[in-house]
LOTIMAR-922247 format. One record per residue: x, y, z of N, C-alpha, C, O in turn. Coordinates in steps of 0.1 Angstrom, whole numbers, plus 5000, padded with zeros to 4 digits. Example, Ala and Ser with C-alpha at 12.3 -4.5 7.8 and 13.67 -1.06 7.14 Angstrom:
BEGIN
- 5132/4943/5078/5123/4955/5078/5132/4967/5078/5142/4967/5085
- 5128/4978/5071/5137/4989/5071/5129/5000/5079/5134/5011/5080
***
This chain:
BEGIN
- 8984/6420/0766/8981/6430/0755/8974/6442/0762/8965/6440/0770
- 8977/6453/0758/8971/6467/0763/8956/6467/0758/8952/6465/0747
- 8948/6470/0769/8934/6472/0767/8931/6485/0757/8936/6496/0761
- 8924/6483/0747/8923/6496/0739/8915/6507/0745/8906/6503/0754
- 8917/6519/0742/8910/6530/0749/8898/6532/0740/8888/6538/0745
- 8899/6528/0727/8887/6528/0717/8886/6515/0711/8896/6510/0705
- 8875/6509/0711/8874/6495/0704/8860/6498/0694/8849/6501/0699
- 8863/6497/0681/8851/6498/0672/8848/6484/0667/8857/6477/0663
- 8835/6481/0668/8832/6467/0665/8821/6468/0655/8810/6473/0658
- 8823/6462/0643/8813/6462/0632/8805/6474/0628/8794/6473/0624
- 8811/6485/0630/8804/6498/0629/8799/6502/0615/8807/6501/0606
- 8788/6505/0613/8781/6507/0602/8773/6521/0602/8766/6524/0611
- 8775/6528/0592/8767/6541/0590/8763/6542/0576/8771/6542/0566
- 8748/6542/0575/8742/6543/0561/8734/6555/0561/8729/6558/0572
- 8731/6563/0550/8724/6575/0550/8714/6571/0539/8717/6566/0529
- 8700/6574/0543/8690/6573/0535/8688/6586/0527/8688/6597/0533
- 8687/6585/0513/8686/6597/0507/8673/6597/0497/8673/6605/0487
- 8663/6590/0502/8651/6589/0495/8649/6579/0484/8659/6576/0477
- 8637/6575/0481/8633/6565/0472/8638/6552/0473/8641/6544/0464
- 8641/6550/0485/8647/6536/0490/8660/6534/0487/8665/6522/0486
- 8668/6545/0484/8682/6545/0482/8690/6548/0495/8686/6555/0504
- 8701/6541/0495/8709/6542/0508/8724/6544/0505/8729/6536/0496
- 8731/6553/0511/8745/6555/0510/8752/6547/0519/8750/6549/0531
- 8761/6537/0514/8769/6528/0524/8781/6536/0528/8792/6534/0522
- 8780/6546/0536/8793/6554/0539/8803/6547/0547/8814/6548/0543
- 8800/6538/0557/8807/6531/0564/8800/6517/0566/8788/6516/0569
- 8808/6506/0564/8802/6493/0563/8812/6482/0573/8823/6478/0570
- 8806/6479/0584/8811/6468/0592/8827/6471/0595/8835/6462/0593
- 8830/6482/0600/8845/6485/0605/8847/6481/0619/8839/6484/0628
- 8858/6475/0620/8862/6471/0634/8877/6476/0634/8884/6476/0624
- 8880/6481/0646/8894/6488/0648/8895/6491/0663/8886/6496/0669
- 8907/6487/0668/8911/6489/0681/8922/6500/0681/8931/6500/0673
- 8921/6511/0691/8932/6521/0693/8936/6520/0707/8928/6520/0717
- 8948/6518/0708/8954/6516/0721/8958/6531/0726/8959/6540/0719
- 8959/6532/0741/8961/6543/0747/8976/6550/0742/8985/6542/0741
- 8976/6561/0739/8987/6570/0735/8991/6565/0722/9003/6567/0718
- 8983/6559/0713/8986/6557/0701/8979/6566/0690/8969/6572/0692
- 8987/6567/0680/8983/6576/0668/8979/6566/0656/8989/6561/0649
- 8966/6564/0653/8963/6557/0641/8959/6566/0629/8949/6573/0630
- 8967/6564/0618/8963/6572/0606/8954/6564/0598/8956/6552/0595
- 8945/6573/0593/8933/6567/0584/8934/6573/0571/8933/6585/0571
- 8936/6566/0560/8938/6573/0547/8928/6565/0537/8923/6554/0540
- 8927/6571/0525/8919/6566/0514/8915/6578/0506/8917/6590/0510
- 8910/6575/0495/8905/6585/0486/8893/6592/0491/8887/6587/0501
- 8889/6604/0485/8878/6612/0489/8867/6603/0485/8866/6596/0475
- 8857/6604/0496/8846/6595/0495/8847/6583/0499/8837/6576/0497
- 8858/6578/0506/8859/6565/0510/8853/6562/0525/8853/6551/0530
- 8849/6573/0531/8841/6572/0544/8849/6575/0556/8844/6573/0567
- 8862/6580/0554/8871/6585/0565/8865/6594/0575/8865/6591/0587
- 8860/6604/0571/8854/6614/0579/8842/6610/0585/8841/6613/0597
- 8832/6603/0578/8821/6596/0585/8824/6587/0595/8818/6587/0605
- 8834/6579/0593/8840/6570/0603/8843/6577/0617/8838/6573/0628
- 8851/6588/0615/8856/6596/0627/8844/6602/0633/8842/6600/0646
- 8835/6608/0626/8823/6613/0633/8815/6604/0639/8810/6607/0650
- 8813/6592/0633/8803/6583/0640/8810/6577/0652/8803/6573/0661
- 8823/6576/0652/8827/6571/0665/8826/6580/0675/8825/6576/0687
- 8827/6593/0672/8825/6604/0683/8810/6607/0687/8808/6614/0697
- 8800/6601/0680/8786/6602/0681/8782/6615/0672/8770/6618/0673
- 8790/6620/0666/8783/6633/0657/8774/6628/0647/8766/6635/0642
- 8776/6614/0642/8765/6608/0634/8760/6595/0641/8768/6586/0646
- 8748/6595/0641/8742/6582/0647/8746/6570/0641/8749/6570/0629
- 8748/6558/0649/8753/6546/0644/8741/6537/0637/8731/6535/0642
- 8743/6532/0626/8733/6523/0619/8733/6511/0625/8723/6505/0626
- 8745/6504/0628/8746/6493/0636/8761/6492/0642/8770/6500/0638
- 8764/6482/0650/8777/6481/0655/8779/6488/0667/8769/6494/0672
- 8790/6489/0672/8794/6494/0687/8808/6502/0687/8818/6500/0680
- 8807/6512/0696/8820/6518/0697/8821/6519/0714/8812/6524/0721
- 8833/6512/0718/8837/6510/0732/8846/6519/0736/8857/6519/0730
- 8843/6529/0747/8854/6539/0751/8857/6535/0765/8848/6534/0774
- 8870/6532/0768/8874/6530/0781/8866/6518/0788/8864/6518/0801
- 8861/6511/0780/8855/6498/0786/8838/6501/0785/8831/6492/0788
- 8834/6512/0781/8820/6516/0781/8816/6516/0768/8823/6522/0760
- 8803/6510/0765/8796/6510/0752/8790/6524/0750/8782/6528/0759
- 8792/6531/0741/8787/6543/0739/8773/6542/0731/8769/6532/0725
- 8766/6553/0733/8750/6551/0729/8750/6551/0713/8759/6557/0705
- 8740/6544/0708/8738/6544/0692/8736/6557/0688/8741/6561/0677
- 8728/6566/0694/8722/6579/0692/8725/6587/0705/8720/6584/0715
- 8733/6598/0703/8734/6606/0714/8725/6616/0717/8719/6622/0708
- 8722/6618/0731/8713/6629/0734/8722/6640/0738/8734/6638/0740
- 8715/6653/0740/8723/6664/0745/8732/6661/0758/8743/6666/0760
- 8726/6651/0766/8733/6648/0780/8745/6640/0775/8755/6642/0782
- 8744/6631/0765/8756/6625/0762/8767/6633/0757/8779/6630/0760
- 8764/6642/0749/8774/6651/0743/8780/6658/0754/8792/6660/0754
- 8773/6662/0765/8778/6669/0777/8787/6660/0785/8797/6665/0791
- 8784/6647/0785/8792/6638/0794/8805/6633/0787/8815/6630/0794
- 8804/6632/0774/8817/6627/0768/8826/6638/0761/8836/6635/0756
- 8821/6650/0762/8830/6660/0756/8843/6664/0763/8853/6668/0757
- 8842/6661/0775/8855/6662/0782/8866/6651/0779/8878/6652/0782
- 8861/6640/0774/8870/6628/0771/8874/6628/0757/8886/6625/0753
- 8864/6631/0747/8866/6629/0734/8864/6643/0725/8854/6650/0726
- 8872/6646/0718/8871/6659/0710/8875/6657/0695/8881/6647/0692
- 8872/6666/0687/8876/6666/0673/8881/6679/0668/8876/6689/0671
- 8891/6678/0661/8898/6688/0653/8894/6688/0638/8897/6679/0630
- 8886/6698/0635/8879/6696/0622/8889/6702/0610/8898/6710/0612
- 8884/6697/0597/8892/6699/0586/8895/6714/0582/8907/6718/0579
- 8884/6722/0582/8884/6735/0577/8886/6745/0587/8876/6748/0593
- 8898/6751/0588/8901/6761/0598/8891/6774/0596/8890/6783/0604
- 8886/6774/0585/8878/6788/0580/8864/6787/0586/8860/6796/0593
- 8857/6775/0583/8843/6774/0586/8841/6768/0598/8829/6768/0602
- 8851/6762/0606/8848/6756/0619/8850/6766/0631/8849/6763/0642
- 8852/6779/0628/8853/6788/0638/8842/6799/0637/8839/6804/0626
- 8836/6801/0648/8825/6811/0647/8831/6826/0646/8838/6831/0655
- 8829/6832/0634/8833/6845/0631/8828/6856/0641/8833/6867/0641
- 8818/6853/0649/8813/6863/0658/8818/6862/0672/8815/6870/0680
- 8827/6851/0674/8833/6850/0688/8848/6854/0687/8854/6852/0676
- 8853/6858/0696/8866/6862/0697/8874/6850/0699/8868/6839/0702
- 8887/6849/0699/8895/6837/0699/8896/6832/0714/8897/6820/0718
- 8894/6842/0722/8894/6838/0737/8881/6831/0741/8881/6822/0749
- 8869/6834/0734/8857/6829/0735/8856/6815/0729/8850/6806/0734
- 8862/6814/0719/8862/6801/0709/8869/6791/0720/8863/6782/0726
- 8880/6793/0723/8889/6785/0731/8884/6781/0745/8885/6770/0749
- 8879/6791/0752/8874/6789/0765/8858/6785/0765/8853/6783/0776
- 8853/6783/0755/8838/6779/0754/8837/6765/0762/8827/6763/0770
- 8846/6756/0759/8845/6743/0766/8847/6744/0780/8839/6737/0787
- 8856/6752/0786/8856/6753/0799/8845/6760/0805/8842/6757/0817
- 8838/6768/0799/8825/6775/0804/8814/6766/0804/8805/6766/0812
- 8815/6756/0795/8804/6747/0794/8806/6735/0804/8796/6729/0809
- 8819/6730/0806/8822/6718/0812/8830/6719/0825/8835/6709/0829
- 8832/6731/0830/8840/6732/0844/8832/6743/0852/8823/6750/0847
- 8838/6743/0864/8833/6753/0873/8843/6764/0877/8845/6771/0887
- 8850/6766/0866/8862/6777/0868/8857/6790/0867/8848/6792/0860
- 8863/6799/0874/8860/6814/0874/8865/6819/0860/8872/6813/0853
- 8859/6832/0857/8863/6837/0845/8879/6840/0844/8886/6841/0834
- 8884/6843/0855/8899/6847/0856/8907/6832/0853/8918/6832/0847
- 8902/6823/0858/8909/6810/0857/8907/6806/0843/8917/6803/0836
- 8895/6806/0837/8893/6803/0823/8901/6811/0814/8907/6805/0804
- 8903/6824/0815/8911/6834/0809/8926/6828/0809/8932/6826/0798
- 8931/6824/0821/8944/6820/0823/8947/6805/0816/8957/6802/0811
- 8937/6798/0816/8937/6784/0808/8938/6788/0794/8946/6782/0787
- 8930/6798/0789/8931/6800/0775/8944/6805/0771/8950/6802/0761
- 8949/6815/0779/8962/6821/0777/8973/6809/0775/8981/6809/0766
- 8972/6801/0784/8982/6791/0785/8982/6781/0772/8992/6777/0765
- 8969/6778/0769/8968/6770/0756/8972/6778/0744/8978/6772/0735
- 8970/6789/0743/8974/6797/0731/8990/6796/0731/8996/6794/0721
- 8996/6799/0742/9009/6798/0743/9015/6783/0738/9024/6783/0730
- 9008/6772/0743/9012/6759/0738/9010/6755/0724/9017/6746/0719
- 9001/6762/0718/9000/6759/0704/9007/6770/0695/9006/6771/0683
- 9015/6778/0702/9023/6789/0693/9018/6801/0689/9021/6807/0679
- 9007/6806/0698/8999/6817/0695/9001/6826/0705/9004/6822/0716
- 9000/6839/0704/9001/6850/0713/8989/6851/0722/8978/6852/0718
- 8991/6851/0735/8980/6851/0744/8972/6865/0744/8960/6866/0747
- 8980/6874/0739/8975/6889/0739/8965/6891/0728/8957/6901/0727
- 8965/6881/0719/8955/6882/0707/8942/6876/0710/8933/6876/0701
- 8939/6871/0722/8926/6863/0724/8914/6873/0723/8902/6869/0724
- 8917/6886/0722/8905/6894/0720/8901/6896/0705/8891/6902/0701
- 8910/6891/0696/8908/6892/0681/8900/6882/0678/8898/6873/0686
- 8894/6883/0664/8885/6875/0657/8890/6867/0647/8900/6871/0641
- 8886/6855/0643/8892/6845/0635/8895/6852/0620/8904/6847/0614
- 8889/6861/0616/8894/6865/0602/8905/6873/0602/8910/6877/0591
- 8912/6875/0615/8923/6884/0616/8936/6874/0617/8946/6878/0620
- 8934/6862/0615/8945/6851/0615/8946/6844/0602/8936/6844/0594
- 8958/6839/0599/8961/6831/0587/8955/6817/0590/8953/6814/0601
- 8953/6809/0578/8948/6794/0578/8957/6787/0589/8951/6782/0598
- 8970/6786/0589/8977/6778/0599/8973/6783/0615/8972/6775/0625
- 8972/6797/0616/8969/6802/0630/8955/6797/0633/8952/6792/0644
- 8946/6797/0623/8932/6792/0628/8933/6779/0631/8927/6775/0641
- 8941/6771/0625/8941/6757/0627/8946/6754/0641/8941/6746/0648
- 8956/6762/0645/8960/6762/0658/8950/6765/0669/8950/6759/0680
- 8942/6776/0665/8930/6780/0673/8922/6767/0676/8918/6764/0687
- 8919/6759/0664/8911/6749/0664/8916/6738/0674/8908/6732/0682
- 8930/6736/0673/8936/6726/0682/8934/6731/0697/8930/6724/0706
- 8938/6743/0700/8936/6747/0714/8920/6745/0719/8917/6742/0730
- 8912/6748/0709/8896/6746/0715/8894/6731/0717/8886/6727/0726
- 8901/6721/0709/8898/6708/0710/8905/6703/0723/8899/6695/0731
- 8916/6708/0726/8924/6702/0737/8924/6710/0750/8932/6706/0759
- 8916/6720/0751/8917/6728/0764/8911/6720/0775/8914/6722/0786
- 8903/6710/0772/8895/6702/0782/8904/6690/0786/8901/6683/0795
- 8917/6689/0779/8925/6678/0779/8919/6664/0777/8921/6655/0786
- 8912/6662/0767/8905/6649/0763/8916/6637/0762/8927/6639/0758
- 8910/6625/0765/8919/6613/0761/8920/6610/0748/8931/6607/0743
- 8911/6611/0740/8909/6606/0726/8905/6619/0717/8896/6627/0720
- 8912/6621/0706/8909/6631/0696/8908/6625/0683/8917/6617/0680
- 8898/6628/0675/8898/6627/0661/8903/6639/0654/8898/6650/0656
- 8913/6636/0646/8918/6647/0637/8913/6646/0622/8919/6638/0615
- 8902/6654/0619/8898/6652/0606/8903/6659/0596/8899/6670/0593
- 8914/6654/0589/8922/6661/0578/8925/6676/0582/8921/6685/0575
- 8933/6676/0596/8935/6690/0601/8946/6698/0593/8948/6710/0596
- 8953/6692/0583/8963/6698/0576/8960/6700/0561/8968/6706/0554
- 8949/6696/0557/8947/6696/0541/8944/6710/0535/8947/6711/0523
- 8940/6720/0543/8938/6733/0540/8949/6741/0542/8948/6753/0539
- 8960/6736/0546/8973/6744/0548/8983/6743/0539/8983/6733/0531
- 8992/6752/0538/9005/6753/0530/9014/6742/0537/9013/6739/0549
- 9023/6736/0527/9032/6724/0531/9039/6729/0543/9038/6722/0553
- 9046/6740/0545/9054/6743/0556/9045/6743/0569/9050/6739/0579
- 9033/6749/0568/9024/6750/0579/9020/6735/0584/9019/6732/0596
- 9017/6727/0574/9013/6713/0576/9023/6706/0586/9019/6701/0596
- 9037/6708/0582/9048/6702/0590/9045/6708/0604/9046/6700/0613
- 9043/6720/0605/9045/6728/0619/9032/6721/0628/9033/6718/0640
- 9021/6720/0620/9009/6714/0628/9010/6700/0633/9006/6696/0644
- 9015/6693/0624/9018/6679/0626/9029/6678/0637/9027/6670/0647
- 9039/6685/0638/9049/6685/0648/9043/6689/0662/9047/6684/0672
- 9034/6699/0660/9027/6704/0673/9018/6692/0679/9019/6690/0691
- 9010/6686/0670/9002/6673/0674/9011/6662/0681/9008/6656/0691
- 9022/6661/0675/9032/6650/0680/9036/6653/0694/9035/6645/0703
- 9040/6666/0695/9045/6671/0709/9034/6672/0720/9036/6670/0732
- 9022/6674/0715/9010/6674/0725/9007/6661/0729/9004/6658/0741
- 9007/6652/0718/9005/6637/0723/9015/6632/0734/9010/6624/0743
- 9028/6636/0733/9038/6631/0742/9034/6637/0757/9034/6630/0767
- 9032/6651/0755/9031/6657/0770/9017/6655/0776/9015/6657/0788
- 9007/6651/0767/8994/6650/0774/8990/6636/0775/8980/6632/0781
- 8997/6627/0767/8992/6612/0767/8980/6610/0758/8972/6601/0760
- 8980/6619/0748/8968/6617/0737/8967/6605/0730/8978/6600/0726
- 8954/6600/0727/8953/6590/0716/8946/6597/0707/8938/6605/0710
- 8951/6595/0692/8947/6602/0681/8941/6591/0670/8947/6581/0667
- 8929/6596/0663/8928/6589/0650/8930/6602/0641/8923/6612/0641
- 8941/6600/0634/8945/6610/0624/8942/6608/0609/8949/6601/0602
- 8931/6615/0604/8926/6612/0591/8932/6622/0581/8933/6634/0585
- 8938/6618/0570/8945/6628/0561/8946/6621/0546/8944/6609/0544
- 8949/6628/0538/8952/6624/0523/8967/6622/0522/8971/6613/0514
- 8975/6630/0529/8989/6630/0525/8995/6617/0532/8998/6617/0544
- 8998/6606/0525/9002/6594/0531/9015/6595/0536/9017/6589/0547
- 9025/6603/0530/9038/6605/0536/9036/6612/0549/9042/6607/0558
- 9029/6622/0551/9027/6629/0565/9020/6618/0574/9024/6617/0585
- 9011/6611/0570/9004/6599/0579/9016/6591/0584/9017/6589/0596
- 9024/6586/0574/9034/6576/0578/9043/6582/0589/9048/6575/0598
- 9046/6595/0588/9056/6603/0597/9049/6603/0610/9056/6601/0620
- 9037/6606/0611/9030/6609/0625/9024/6597/0630/9020/6598/0642
- 9021/6585/0624/9012/6576/0629/9022/6564/0634/9033/6561/0629
- 9015/6557/0644/9021/6544/0648/9017/6533/0639/9025/6526/0633
- 9004/6532/0637/8998/6524/0627/8990/6531/0616/8984/6542/0619
- 8988/6526/0604/8980/6530/0594/8968/6521/0590/8969/6509/0589
- 8957/6528/0587/8945/6520/0583/8941/6526/0570/8941/6539/0568
- 8938/6517/0560/8935/6521/0546/8920/6517/0546/8915/6507/0551
- 8913/6527/0540/8899/6526/0538/8894/6528/0524/8898/6538/0518
- 8886/6520/0519/8881/6522/0505/8867/6518/0504/8863/6507/0508
- 8859/6527/0500/8844/6526/0498/8837/6521/0511/8829/6511/0511
- 8841/6527/0521/8833/6524/0534/8839/6511/0543/8835/6509/0554
- 8849/6504/0536/8854/6494/0545/8870/6495/0546/8876/6502/0539
- 8876/6488/0557/8889/6490/0558/8896/6477/0550/8891/6466/0552
- 8906/6479/0542/8912/6469/0535/8926/6464/0540/8930/6453/0537
- 8932/6473/0547/8945/6470/0552/8948/6478/0566/8943/6489/0567
- 8956/6471/0576/8958/6479/0588/8971/6472/0593/8971/6460/0595
- 8981/6481/0596/8994/6476/0602/9003/6486/0606/8998/6497/0607
- 9014/6483/0610/9025/6494/0615/9026/6504/0602/9025/6500/0590
- 9027/6515/0606/9027/6526/0595/9039/6524/0585/9038/6526/0573
- 9050/6521/0591/9062/6520/0580/9060/6508/0571/9066/6508/0560
- 9053/6498/0577/9053/6486/0568/9042/6488/0557/9044/6485/0545
- 9031/6493/0562/9020/6496/0552/9025/6506/0541/9020/6506/0530
- 9034/6515/0545/9037/6526/0535/9049/6519/0527/9047/6519/0514
- 9058/6513/0532/9069/6508/0523/9068/6494/0518/9075/6490/0509
- 9058/6486/0523/9056/6473/0518/9041/6470/0518/9037/6461/0525
- 9033/6476/0511/9018/6475/0511/9015/6462/0506/9021/6456/0497
- 9003/6457/0512/8999/6443/0508/8987/6441/0499/8985/6433/0491
- 8978/6452/0502/8966/6451/0494/8968/6460/0482/8975/6470/0483
- 8963/6455/0469/8965/6463/0456/8962/6477/0457/8968/6485/0452
- 8950/6479/0464/8945/6494/0466/8955/6502/0474/8957/6514/0470
- 8961/6498/0483/8971/6503/0492/8983/6506/0484/8989/6517/0485
- 8987/6497/0477/8999/6498/0468/8998/6510/0457/9007/6517/0454
- 8986/6510/0451/8983/6520/0440/8981/6534/0447/8985/6544/0441
- 8975/6534/0458/8972/6546/0465/8986/6553/0469/8988/6565/0467
- 8995/6546/0475/9008/6550/0479/9015/6554/0465/9021/6564/0464
- 9015/6545/0456/9021/6550/0443/9018/6562/0436/9025/6569/0429
- 9005/6564/0438/8998/6578/0433/9004/6590/0437/9002/6601/0432
- 9011/6588/0449/9016/6601/0456/9030/6599/0456/9036/6595/0466
- 9036/6602/0444/9051/6600/0443/9061/6608/0451/9073/6605/0450
- 9057/6617/0458/9067/6626/0466/9074/6617/0474/9068/6607/0479
- 9088/6620/0477/9097/6612/0485/9091/6613/0501/9085/6624/0505
- 9093/6604/0508/9089/6603/0523/9097/6615/0528/9108/6618/0524
- 9091/6623/0537/9097/6636/0544/9108/6634/0552/9116/6643/0554
- 9110/6620/0558/9121/6618/0567/9129/6607/0562/9136/6600/0570
- 9128/6605/0549/9137/6595/0543/9140/6599/0529/9133/6607/0523
- 9151/6594/0524/9155/6595/0511/9150/6586/0501/9154/6587/0489
- 9139/6577/0506/9135/6567/0497/9122/6573/0490/9114/6581/0495
- 9120/6569/0477/9110/6575/0468/9103/6563/0461/9108/6552/0462
- 9093/6564/0455/9085/6555/0449/9083/6560/0435/9084/6572/0432
- 9080/6549/0425/9077/6552/0412/9061/6556/0411/9053/6551/0419
- 9057/6564/0402/9044/6571/0403/9034/6560/0395/9036/6555/0384
- 9024/6558/0402/9013/6549/0396/8999/6556/0395/8998/6567/0400
- 8990/6551/0389/8977/6557/0390/8966/6547/0391/8966/6536/0385
- 8955/6550/0399/8946/6541/0401/8935/6543/0389/8930/6554/0387
- 8933/6532/0381/8925/6534/0369/8910/6530/0373/8906/6525/0383
- 8903/6535/0362/8887/6532/0366/8880/6541/0377/8886/6547/0385
- 8867/6541/0376/8859/6549/0385/8856/6542/0399/8853/6530/0399
- 8856/6549/0410/8852/6542/0421/8838/6541/0421/8831/6550/0417
- 8832/6528/0425/8818/6525/0425/8809/6534/0433/8814/6541/0442
- 8798/6535/0431/8786/6543/0438/8785/6536/0452/8782/6524/0453
- 8786/6545/0462/8784/6539/0476/8768/6537/0477/8763/6532/0488
- 8759/6540/0466/8746/6537/0467/8744/6523/0460/8736/6515/0465
- 8751/6519/0450/8751/6506/0445/8766/6499/0446/8774/6498/0436
- 8767/6494/0458/8779/6487/0461/8780/6475/0455/8770/6467/0456
- 8792/6472/0447/8791/6460/0440/8794/6447/0450/8799/6447/0461
- 8788/6435/0443/8792/6424/0452/8805/6419/0451/8812/6423/0441
- 8811/6411/0460/8825/6407/0461/8834/6417/0465/8829/6425/0473
- 8846/6419/0462/8855/6428/0465/8850/6442/0459/8847/6443/0447
- 8850/6452/0467/8846/6466/0462/8857/6472/0455/8855/6483/0450
- 8869/6466/0453/8880/6473/0445/8882/6465/0433/8891/6469/0425
- 8874/6455/0430/8876/6446/0420/8877/6451/0405/8885/6446/0396
- 8868/6464/0403/8867/6468/0389/8880/6477/0387/8883/6480/0376
- 8887/6480/0396/8900/6488/0394/8912/6481/0397/8923/6487/0396
- 8912/6468/0403/8923/6461/0407/8930/6455/0394/8924/6450/0385
- 8945/6457/0394/8952/6450/0383/8954/6434/0386/8959/6427/0377
- 8951/6431/0398/8954/6417/0403/8940/6409/0405/8939/6398/0412
- 8930/6415/0399/8916/6409/0401/8915/6394/0396/8920/6390/0385
- 8910/6386/0404/8907/6372/0399/8891/6370/0401/8883/6378/0407
- 8887/6358/0394/8874/6355/0393/8867/6357/0407/8857/6364/0409
- 8872/6350/0418/8865/6351/0430/8864/6365/0435/8855/6367/0443
- 8870/6374/0432/8869/6388/0436/8857/6393/0432/8852/6402/0440
- 8850/6389/0422/8838/6396/0417/8826/6390/0424/8815/6396/0423
- 8827/6379/0432/8817/6372/0437/8818/6371/0453/8808/6370/0459
- 8829/6371/0459/8830/6368/0472/8838/6380/0479/8849/6384/0475
- 8831/6386/0490/8837/6397/0497/8848/6392/0506/8846/6384/0515
- 8860/6397/0504/8871/6392/0512/8871/6397/0527/8868/6408/0530
- 8875/6388/0536/8875/6391/0550/8888/6398/0553/8898/6397/0546
- 8887/6406/0566/8900/6412/0569/8908/6402/0578/8904/6399/0589
- 8918/6397/0573/8924/6385/0579/8939/6389/0583/8944/6399/0578
- 8945/6382/0593/8959/6384/0598/8969/6378/0587/8968/6367/0582
- 8978/6387/0584/8989/6382/0575/9001/6388/0581/9002/6399/0585
- 9011/6379/0582/9025/6381/0589/9035/6384/0578/9039/6374/0571
- 9040/6397/0576/9048/6398/0566/9063/6395/0567/9068/6391/0578
- 9070/6396/0556/9086/6393/0556/9094/6398/0568/9104/6392/0572
- 9089/6408/0575/9095/6415/0587/9087/6411/0600/9088/6417/0610
- 9080/6399/0599/9073/6394/0610/9062/6404/0616/9058/6401/0627
- 9058/6415/0609/9050/6424/0613/9035/6421/0611/9031/6417/0600
- 9027/6422/0621/9013/6416/0621/9006/6425/0612/9006/6436/0615
- 8998/6421/0601/8991/6429/0593/8977/6423/0592/8975/6411/0593
- 8966/6433/0589/8952/6430/0585/8951/6432/0571/8954/6443/0567
- 8947/6424/0563/8945/6426/0548/8932/6419/0544/8929/6407/0548
- 8924/6427/0537/8911/6422/0532/8914/6419/0517/8911/6428/0509
- 8920/6407/0512/8922/6405/0499/8923/6390/0496/8929/6383/0503
- 8917/6386/0487/8917/6371/0482/8931/6366/0479/8933/6354/0478
- 8941/6375/0476/8955/6371/0474/8961/6362/0484/8969/6354/0482
- 8956/6365/0497/8960/6360/0509/8950/6351/0517/8951/6347/0528
- 8940/6347/0509/8929/6338/0515/8935/6324/0515/8928/6315/0520
***
């Protein structure tokens, strides 16, 4: 079995909000990501996807648990020196292409900042590298003296991608990089990431709301609900034959046909309100919304266990239906 480049073990991130209250943003998540693999992470807003990605990269301190990168256990709380050390290996593409770029810096300065901080290259070499990366993401190198406000949303996201990849990291967290873009531009950005993954050997954690797009770009799909993983498996199998009731409803609530297939699904809706991450219910966190709920679901938290489906694909599912 291939050694994972990223191994997440029991990762937990809680935020204290005063008066003894705690937000359970991420609870006991374990996940392996193999070299050159794209793992898609999906779930409703507030499920903890972005917090998980940022905690893996050290942008949030870990409450408990461990992240292992290339066999090395990463610090629970990063120092400035840690950020300096790991920036060349791990990067993030942020969700909002408007607020994630410094409006006072030119495109050349934004993309080249990492090289100035983490390399000994000369100004000329940095400029040449920036020009090359702007070409690779489909932008005109002659525009590196322009400012972010002079570009469209799709172009800004390409600038963000170039900024993240100019150091040629091994692992990149893509935090909903297409959610603020038009549909046609979304496809362009996803295809660009797929091409760069092949040419650079990148490993990606791809966070998104659009399950069809995640299915298209990912090798495996992980489904998150209220801070916990509820299903993990090959992207095609999770998308077309979901095991967890939440996954089934989540996919069914997005009735658009798959972008690379003529198959479509009936529309369904997830009823009820998502519980508060401050007052997480006992038992299965999805029990109050689940159409297949059983008595045991309200009292006992299901473990993420291995389930082999009808196509002999190995899946991990946290549901008492398979206990």
